[in-house]
C-alpha positions, 0 to 999 in steps of 0.5 A: 177771320169771324169770331163768336164770343159768349159774354159774362156778366153784362146783358148782352149775351154774345157778341158776333165779329168779323175782322180781315187780315190787316186786324181792321174790323169790318162787321159787328153783331151784337146779341141782346143789350142796350140796342141804341147804345150797341148798335151805335157801337158797332157803326162807330168800330167798323173801320178800325184796327182791332187790338187798338180799340181792344186796349181804349175799350179794356177796363169799361164799366157799367154801373156797379158791374166790374165789366161791360160791352165795351170791355167784353169786346176787348176781352173777345178781340185779345183772346182770338187776334194777336 
């Protein structure tokens, strides 16, 4: 399943990721944001269970923002994967 998620409240404008039939993340792309950090995060996410990732990342903030790229990814996963 391919998911495209438009973010809110962060530098990254959108997130595109794929999840297989076992809910394993197979591909991640972040559009905008901090390239080095997001490229590193994408490498760490591939091969991980999406629902476990969502639980770990939920509630992460960035500076004085109420959300972050990891938190937005958590929301995208929870909205699209059951």
